[in-house]
N, C-alpha and C positions, 0 to 999 in steps of 0.2 A: 771531531772524532772520525777522521777519515781513515780508511783502511783499504788495502788492496784485496784482502780476503777475510772472510769471517768463518772459514771452515773450522776455526778453533773454538767456535761457540760450544758451550756444554750441550751434550745430547742427553740431558737429564729428563726424567719422567715427570710430567705434570698431569693434572686432571682437569678436564674441561667442565664448563657449566652444564654440559650434557652427561657428566659423570663417565667420560671415556678417558682412558690413559693414553697420552701421546708423548712422543719424544720431541723435545724442544727443537733441535736442529733438523733431524730427519723428517719429521712430520709437519712442522710448522714453518720453518725458515728456508730449508734447502730449495734453491732455485726460484724463490719468490720475492716479491716486493711486499714489505711488511711495515706496519706501524706498531710499536710496542710501548705501552706505558705501564707504570706501576701505580696501583690504587688500592683502596679498601672501601667496603660498602658503608662503613660508619664514618668515613673521612669528613671532616668539617673544614679542611684547609684548601688544598689545590683541587681536589677531585670535583667538588661542586661546580667549578668553572671549567676544568679540563674535560670532563666527560661530556657535558653538553657541547663543547667545542668539537669534540671528536664526532659526535652525532651529526653536527653540521658538516664536518669534513666528509663523513660517509655520504651524506646527501649530495654534496658537490661532486663526489667521484662516482656517484650513481652505480650503474651496473658493473663497474670495474671491481667494486668491493665484493670479494668472494670468488672472483674470476681471475683478475690480474693482481689485485692488491688485497692484503689480508690485515685485519686489525686484531691485536692481542692485548688484553688488559690482564695483568697479573697482580693478584692480591698481595698486599703486604701484611695481611692479617689472616693467615691460613687457619688459625684456631677457630675463628668466627666464620670466615667466608668459605663454608663448605660448598660443594657444587650446587646444591639446591638454593642456597642463599645467593650465589652468583647468578643463577638462572633467573630468580625473581628480580634481582637488581638489573640485569640486562634488559629484561622486559620493561621494568619501571622507567629506565632512562631512555628507552627507545632505540636500543642497539638493534641493527638489522642483520640480515644474513651476511656472512663473511667476517663477523666480529665475534671472537671467542674470548670468553672470560676464563681465567685459569687459576688453579691453586696447586699447592705442592707443599713439601716440608719447608720449614723456615730455612734450613741449611741450603736446600736447592734454590729457593728464591734469593737468598743472600748471594749465592754463587752467580746467579744470572745477573743480579744488580751490579755486582762488582765487575763482571766481564763486559757488561754493556756500558759501564761507566756511570751508572745512575746510583751513586752513593756519596756519602760525605766522608772525607778523610778523617774527621774527628769521630772516633768510635762512640762517644757519648751522644753526639748529635745523630749519628747514623742509626743508633739503636732506638731512637725515638721516631716511630713511624709517622707521627704528626709533623715531622720536619722534612718529609720527603720532598723531592725537588719539583715535581709536576712536569718533568721533561717527557717528551715523546721521542723515542729513538726510532728512526726510520731508515730503511735501507733496501737495496736491491742485491740479494745474495748472488745472483748470476753474474752481475757486473762488478761486484765487490765495492759498491758505493754505499757508504753509511754516514749518517749525521744525526744530530739531535736538535730539537727545537722546543721552545717553551710551549706547553699546552695552553698557555694563556694568550698566545698570539691569535690574530684573527684567523678564523677557519679558512678563508681564501688564501692566506699566506702559508698555512700548513699544507693545504692541498697543492699549491704551486710547488712547494719544496719537495713534496713526495713525488710529484710528476717529474721534477727535474732528475731525481735519482732513478726514477723508473726507466728513463731512456727508452730504447726500442723494445724493452720487455713488455711495455703496456701497449695494447692494440688500439 
């Protein structure tokens, strides 16, 4: 999923686990190094492995998270995963500062998934959120470097991949 620029990312409105409205591109991605995954709090598939891996990645990247690198987890179940539910979930899984859990309308989340390439071409499979991929999309908006990696990879591999795209952006 390489790209020279991601300025074509949707600038849709999402709501954080702190119940604040944000614009996806302007507020969350523009000029930043980011990790983005799609999840839902009642997931029994990939999420129970991917989220703990991301917690370990956050620990490996230490103080960079929230300063140079930002984590975003977007729910696939916005009807259930209201901001308060996401806030409880973030605390329960051990997500630290610099990691934001987000919700929005199903249409907005669907647009983001398609634009980030995290969807199944078969509409029947894609409509079943339990079939989601467990991918982490990561990138450096300033340098136009983007890729995806399985959330089931070893945390050290995920952290190394993120640092490679971070380039000189990360201090």
